[in-house]
C-alpha positions in Angstrom: -19.3 8.2 -16.2 -15.4 8.0 -15.4 -14.7 6.9 -19.1 -16.7 10.6 -20.2 -14.5 12.5 -17.5 -11.4 10.7 -18.9 -11.9 11.5 -22.3 -12.7 14.9 -21.5 -9.4 15.5 -19.4 -7.7 14.1 -22.4 -9.1 16.2 -25.1 -8.4 19.3 -22.5 -5.0 18.5 -22.2 -4.7 17.6 -25.6 -6.2 21.0 -26.6 -4.1 23.4 -24.1 -1.0 21.7 -24.4 -0.7 21.0 -28.8 1.8 24.1 -28.6 3.4 24.1 -25.3 6.4 26.1 -25.5 8.4 24.3 -22.6 11.1 26.9 -22.6 8.6 29.4 -21.3 7.8 27.4 -17.9 10.7 28.3 -15.7 12.3 25.3 -13.5 12.7 25.7 -10.1 13.5 23.3 -7.0 10.7 20.9 -5.8 10.6 18.5 -3.2 9.1 15.6 -5.6 8.0 13.5 -3.1 5.9 16.2 -1.4 4.6 17.4 -4.8 3.5 13.8 -5.9 2.2 13.0 -2.5 -0.4 15.9 -2.8 -1.2 15.3 -6.5 -1.9 11.6 -5.8 -4.4 12.7 -2.9 -5.9 14.9 -5.4 -6.9 12.6 -8.2 -7.8 9.9 -5.7 -10.9 12.1 -5.2 -11.5 12.7 -9.0 -11.5 8.9 -9.9 -13.2 6.8 -7.3 -14.0 4.1 -9.8 -9.9 3.0 -10.0 -7.6 2.3 -7.3 -4.9 5.0 -6.9 -2.1 3.7 -4.7 1.0 5.8 -4.1 4.2 4.1 -2.4 7.3 5.9 -1.2 10.3 3.8 -0.8 10.9 3.4 3.0 14.2 4.5 2.7 12.7 8.2 1.8 10.6 8.3 4.4 12.4 6.8 6.9 12.1 8.8 10.3 15.6 7.9 10.7 17.2 9.6 8.0 14.3 10.8 5.6 15.8 11.4 1.9 14.6 14.7 0.5 14.3 14.4 -3.6 14.8 17.8 -4.8 14.4 18.1 -8.4 14.8 21.0 -11.0 10.9 20.8 -12.2 7.8 23.3 -12.6 4.8 22.1 -11.2 2.5 23.2 -14.1 4.3 21.2 -16.3 4.6 17.9 -13.7 0.7 18.1 -13.4 0.7 18.2 -17.1 3.1 15.4 -17.3 1.3 13.2 -14.7 -2.3 14.4 -15.9 -1.4 13.1 -19.3 0.0 9.8 -18.1 -3.4 8.9 -16.0 -5.4 9.9 -18.8 -3.5 7.7 -21.2 -4.0 4.9 -18.6 -7.3 5.6 -18.3 -8.1 5.7 -21.7 -6.3 2.9 -23.2 -5.3 0.4 -20.3 -8.8 -0.5 -18.8 -12.0 -2.0 -20.6 -14.4 -0.5 -18.0 -16.2 -3.7 -17.8 -17.5 -4.8 -14.1 -15.4 -7.5 -13.1 -12.1 -5.6 -14.2 -9.9 -4.6 -11.5 -9.0 -1.0 -12.1 -5.7 -0.1 -10.2 -2.8 2.2 -10.8 0.4 2.6 -8.7 2.7 5.4 -8.4 5.9 4.5 -7.0 9.0 6.7 -6.0 12.3 4.5 -5.7 15.6 5.3 -5.3 18.0 3.7 -7.5 21.4 3.6 -5.7 23.5 1.9 -8.8 23.0 4.8 -11.2 22.5 7.7 -8.2 19.3 8.6 -9.4 15.2 8.4 -8.5 12.4 6.8 -10.5 9.0 7.4 -10.4 7.1 4.7 -11.6 3.4 4.5 -13.2 1.8 0.8 -13.6 -1.6 -0.4 -13.9 -3.4 -4.1 -14.0 -5.2 -3.0 -17.4 -4.3 -4.1 -21.0 -0.5 -4.3 -22.4 0.9 -1.7 -24.1 0.3 -2.6 -27.6 3.2 -4.6 -29.0 2.8 -3.4 -32.1 3.2 0.3 -31.0 6.6 1.2 -30.0 8.3 3.4 -27.8 9.5 5.5 -30.8 6.1 5.3 -32.2 5.0 6.5 -28.6 7.1 9.4 -28.5 6.8 11.0 -32.2 4.4 13.8 -32.3 0.9 12.5 -34.5 1.5 8.8 -34.1 -1.7 7.4 -33.0 -2.7 3.7 -31.9 -5.9 1.9 -31.0 -9.8 2.4 -31.1 -9.6 5.4 -28.5 -6.5 7.1 -30.3 -6.5 11.1 -29.7 -4.3 13.4 -32.0 -1.4 11.4 -31.0 0.4 14.2 -28.8 0.2 12.8 -25.6 3.2 10.3 -25.3 5.0 13.1 -27.4 4.2 15.5 -25.0 5.2 13.3 -22.2 8.5 12.4 -23.7 9.0 16.1 -24.0 8.2 17.3 -20.2 10.7 14.2 -19.4 13.3 15.7 -21.6 12.9 19.0 -20.8 13.6 18.0 -17.0 16.7 16.4 -18.2 14.9 13.0 -17.1 14.5 9.3 -19.1 11.9 7.4 -19.6 10.7 3.5 -20.7 8.1 1.3 -20.6 7.9 -2.3 -19.3 5.5 -4.9 -19.9 5.2 -6.3 -16.6 3.8 -9.6 -18.2 7.1 -10.0 -19.8 10.7 -11.4 -18.8 11.4 -7.9 -17.8 8.6 -7.5 -15.3 8.2 -8.3 -11.7 7.8 -11.4 -10.6 4.6 -12.4 -8.8 2.6 -9.5 -9.9 -0.6 -8.6 -11.5 0.6 -5.5 -12.9 0.6 -5.5 -16.3 2.5 -2.2 -17.6 5.0 0.3 -16.0 
């Protein structure tokens, strides 16, 4: 069962990352589009009961003028980061009933205004809990919901993103901040 697998993966990731020392992971230049594409291909095989779609902005994959997005990162930490994001979605966003539309979209886009790129993880599941702030999500040991783990998942996600000198945010797609005309719920 996929829910049992998600709980096992969540437990394993938490057990192996509780005392993660980020400074021990050396950063190198990585083509994030190629890396993410390979990652998504692997997880699609793992999660057959969830539609996982990977989008790359047309300007990035243009044959006329392809853009390579090189980032200073670590492949192991990227895997931990992406695994944890997916695990949180699988564990907290979906109800796992037969009629549920379980879709996760991973999207890489360029923000020319701020001269950055974004990786969006969006899903069609339940909204992010309104009583659980972004500060709660990022603090170690803070838990929420009936599927709450040990409270290090969000802290780990934020720590890795910060180590890569990145930024993060959560969007309730059903609010005025969200995308119009979408069935996505949270990004």
